[in-house]
N, C-alpha and C positions, 0 to 999 in steps of 0.2 A: 480447463486443463486437460491435457492429453496424457494417456498412459505412456509410460516409458517402456516401450516394447522390448528394449534390450535387457532391462532388468527383469521384467516379468518373463520374457522368453528364456533368459539364462537360467532362472530358478526352475521354471517348469521343465526345461530340457534336462537339467541336472537330475531332478527327481524322476523324470520319465525314463532316462537311460538306465538308472538303477532299478526302477520298477520293471522295465522291460526285461532286464537281465534276470530278475527274480522270477518273473512270469514264465520266461522261457525254460527255467529249470524246474517248474512245477512247485507244488506245495507252498503256494503264496501265503497261506494263513500262518505258517510257522514264523514268518518274518514280522508279525505284529504281536508285540509283547508289552502289555501295559506297565508292568513293573520297570522294565528297561526304559520305556518312554518317560515315566515319572522321574526316574533317577536322573536322566540327562536333562530334560526340560526343567524340572523343578530345581535340580541342583544348579544349573547354569543361571537361572533367574535369581535364585537365592544368593548365589555368590556375587552376582552383579548388584543386587540390592544392598548387600553388605558393603560393597566398595563405593557406592554412590547413593545419594539421597533418593528416596522413593519418588519424590516429585520430579527430580531430574531424569530418572529412568523413564517415567511415564511420558515426560516431554520428549525424550529421545526417541521413543517409539513413534510418537506423532510426527516428529521431524523426519525420522527415517522413512515413514510411509509417504510423507508429502514430497520429500526431495528425491528419494530413490525410485519410487513407483510412479510419480507424476512428472511428466516431461514438460515443465513450465519454464525451463531455463531459457532466457532470451539470448539471442546472439548480440554481441557488442555492436555489430553493424546496424541491426534493427533499432537499438537504443540510440545510436548516434543519429539516425534518420529522424527519430521522434524529437530528439533535442534540437535538431535543425528546424523542425516545424515550429517548436515552441519559441525559438529565437526569432523566427520571422514574425510570429504573432505578437511577441512582446515588443518588437521594434515598430510594428504598424499600429497596434491597438493599445499598447501599454500593458502593464501587469494585469489589469482587470480583464483583458481579453483572453487571458490564459484559462479563466474559469470554465469557458465553454469549449476548450480545446481538448478532445478526448486523447487519452494515452492508455496503453495496454498494461504497463507495469505499475503495480501498487506503490512501490517506493518512489518511482518517478511522479506518480500522481500526488503523493503527499508533498513532495518538494515543490511541485508546480503550484499547489494550493497555498503553500507558505509564501511563495513569491506573489501570488495574487492578493494575499492578505497583507502585503507590505512589509514582510519580515526583512530586516537588513541583511546584507550578504554575509557578514561575519557570523550573525546568529543563525542564518540558514545553514552555513557550513558546519557550525558547531552542533546543531540539532541533528542534521543528517548523518554526521560522522558518529554521533553517539548511537543512533539507530543502526548504522552499519556495524559497529562494534558488537552490539547486542545480537544481531543476526549471525555474525560470524561466530560468536561464542556459542550460540545454540547449535550450529553445525559442528563445531569442534567437540562439544559435549556429546552430541549424537554419535559422532565417529568413535569417540573413546568408549562409549557404552556398548555399541555393537561389537567393537573389537574385543572388549572385555568378555562379552558373551561368547564370541568365537574362540577365545582362549580357554574359557571355563568348560565349554561343552565336551571337548575331547578328554579333559581331565576327569570329568564325571563319567564319561564313557569308560575310562580305565577303572574308576572306583566301582562302577557297576560290574565290570569284568571280575574284579577281585571279590565282590559280594557273591557273584554267581559261582566262582571257583570254591570259595569257602563253603557255601551251601552244598556243593557237589561233594567235596571231600568229607564234610560232616555226615553226609547221609549215604556214603558209599555202600553200606550194607543193604540199602533199599534201591534196587536198580530202577524203579519207577520214577525216582526223583532226579536221576542223573540228567535225563533229557531236558526238563524244564530249567534246571540249574545251569546247564551249559547254554541254553537259549538266552538266559539273562546275561551270562558272561560274555557271549559274543555279540548279541544284538545291541547292548549298550555301547559297545565300541563303534558299531555301525551307525547308530543314531547320533552319537557324539560327532563323528566325522561328517555326517550329512548336515547336521545343524551348523557346524562351524564352517565347512568349506563350500556349501551350496547356499547358505542363507546369511549367517551373521557376518563373516569376514568379507564376502562380496559387497554387502550393503555398506560396511564400514569403508571399503575402498571407493565405492560409488560416492559416498558422502565426502570423502577427502577430495575426490576429483571435482565434484560440484562446488566444494568450498572454494577452490581456487578460481573457478569461473565466476562464482557469485561475488567474490571479493573484487574481481576486475570490473564486473558490471556495476556494482554499487559505487566504486570509485569513479567510474566514467560518469555515472549519473550525477554525483555530487559536484565534480568539476564542471560538468556541462551546465547544471542548473545555476551554479554561481556565476558563470559567464552570461547566462540568460538574464539573471537578475541585474547584471551590470550593463545590459543592453548591447552586448557585443554582437557583431554580425555573424550569421551562420557560417560563413567561410572562415572567419577568425576562430570560431569555436571548433570547426572541423580540423583546422591546423593544430589545435591544442589536443584534441581528443583522439586523433587518428593513431596515436601511439598505443592505444588500448586495443586496436584491431590486429588480428593476425595478418601477416603479409599478404595472403591471398585475398583478403577482404578489403584491402586499401585502395585497389585500382579505381573503383567508381568514385572515390572521394579525392583522388590525387589531383585532378584539375582544380577543385575548389581550394585545396590546401596550397597548391602552387600559386594561385591568384592572390591568396591572402598573404603569402610570403613576399 
């Protein structure tokens, strides 16, 4: 798996720009306040756990790290090429020949093994469709949880601001407490905005985007493997699966699709 440089670079750039602006103004240490940090992070996580089961939250963090930070999303064009290879092998050597044919996608590999094991086409489609639904559900849950965190973080930033202002007003007779109280009041708002708009919400949007791409890829694989199981020709399979490809990626497969038509 490769790192998704867009996600990592975007998050690093966001924090870097804010950090650079702070460093240019001097007095960097005043922008680090543990009570403010605990209010925002602890509050956002607690609110998320209240809305979702703890197991679902932990799974969402794993899904978010795997999908948002690791660029392992395959292009439909690459998957179609692999399905064509499997179709050629199946027609020449039969289903047993698929066992030694390497593929790069885990979902495609599971389906290929099911064909090699002799699973009927209708059962193959049913099993793979069930796995697709579970995978899509995990991505949807991950998006919901990261979006919930993105909504909660600014709210707890405002709560921290109120806490800081109350402490400041309560101790106005002691000037030494005004500065720390104002720090809590303002820094929690800053932390809440950073957590929401540089981390949680961008990851939620990234999961939503990859959800659509993954649904397309899994549907392509299911339809392709069912055609392979039925011993259809690579050109006939291409004619069926080319609709999953973006327009700009269809040109290399157009002759095969035209011949099968």
